[in-house]
C-alpha positions as CSV (number, residue, x, y, z in Angstrom):
1,M,-17.0,18.7,26.0
2,I,-20.3,17.2,27.1
3,I,-22.3,18.5,24.2
4,Q,-20.3,16.3,21.7
5,V,-21.0,13.2,23.9
6,T,-24.7,13.9,23.9
7,V,-24.8,14.3,20.1
8,V,-22.8,11.0,19.7
9,I,-25.2,9.1,22.0
10,A,-28.2,10.6,20.2
11,A,-26.7,9.6,16.8
12,I,-26.2,6.0,18.1
13,L,-29.7,5.8,19.6
14,L,-31.7,7.7,17.0
15,G,-29.7,7.1,13.9
16,P,-28.0,9.5,11.5
17,K,-31.1,11.7,11.0
18,G,-31.8,12.0,14.7
19,G,-28.2,12.7,15.5
20,T,-28.1,15.4,12.8
21,W,-31.1,17.1,14.3
22,V,-29.7,17.0,17.8
23,G,-26.3,18.3,16.7
24,L,-27.9,21.1,14.6
25,T,-30.1,22.1,17.6
26,W,-27.1,22.2,20.0
27,G,-25.1,24.2,17.5
28,L,-27.8,26.7,16.9
29,I,-28.5,27.1,20.6
30,N,-24.8,27.8,21.2
31,W,-24.8,30.3,18.3
32,V,-27.8,32.2,19.7
33,R,-26.3,32.0,23.2
34,A,-23.1,33.7,22.1
35,F,-25.2,36.8,21.2
36,V,-27.6,36.8,24.2
37,W,-25.5,35.5,27.1
38,P,-21.7,35.2,26.2
39,T,-19.7,33.3,28.7
40,S,-16.6,35.4,28.2
41,P,-15.5,38.4,26.1
42,L,-13.8,36.0,23.7
43,A,-17.0,34.0,23.2
44,L,-18.7,37.0,21.6
45,Y,-16.0,37.1,18.9
46,V,-15.5,33.3,18.4
47,F,-19.0,31.8,18.7
48,V,-20.8,34.3,16.6
49,N,-19.2,32.6,13.6
50,P,-21.5,29.7,12.6
51,L,-18.5,27.7,11.3
52,V,-17.3,27.5,14.9
53,S,-20.5,27.2,16.8
54,V,-22.7,25.1,14.5
55,L,-20.5,23.1,12.1
56,P,-18.5,21.0,14.6
57,R,-21.8,19.8,16.3
58,Y,-23.6,19.1,13.0
């Protein structure tokens, strides 16, 4: 996915702290988006779990 690439690039350019903040931000945005605007019926059940939507990007 493209989100992981942007987090990796941010971590390389900004360092560990900057990469952590970018990853956490992307994860939280995806988590909120699962409630507000799910992309599929399955996304509502999968991405509402923070372990799935936030942890891999953190």
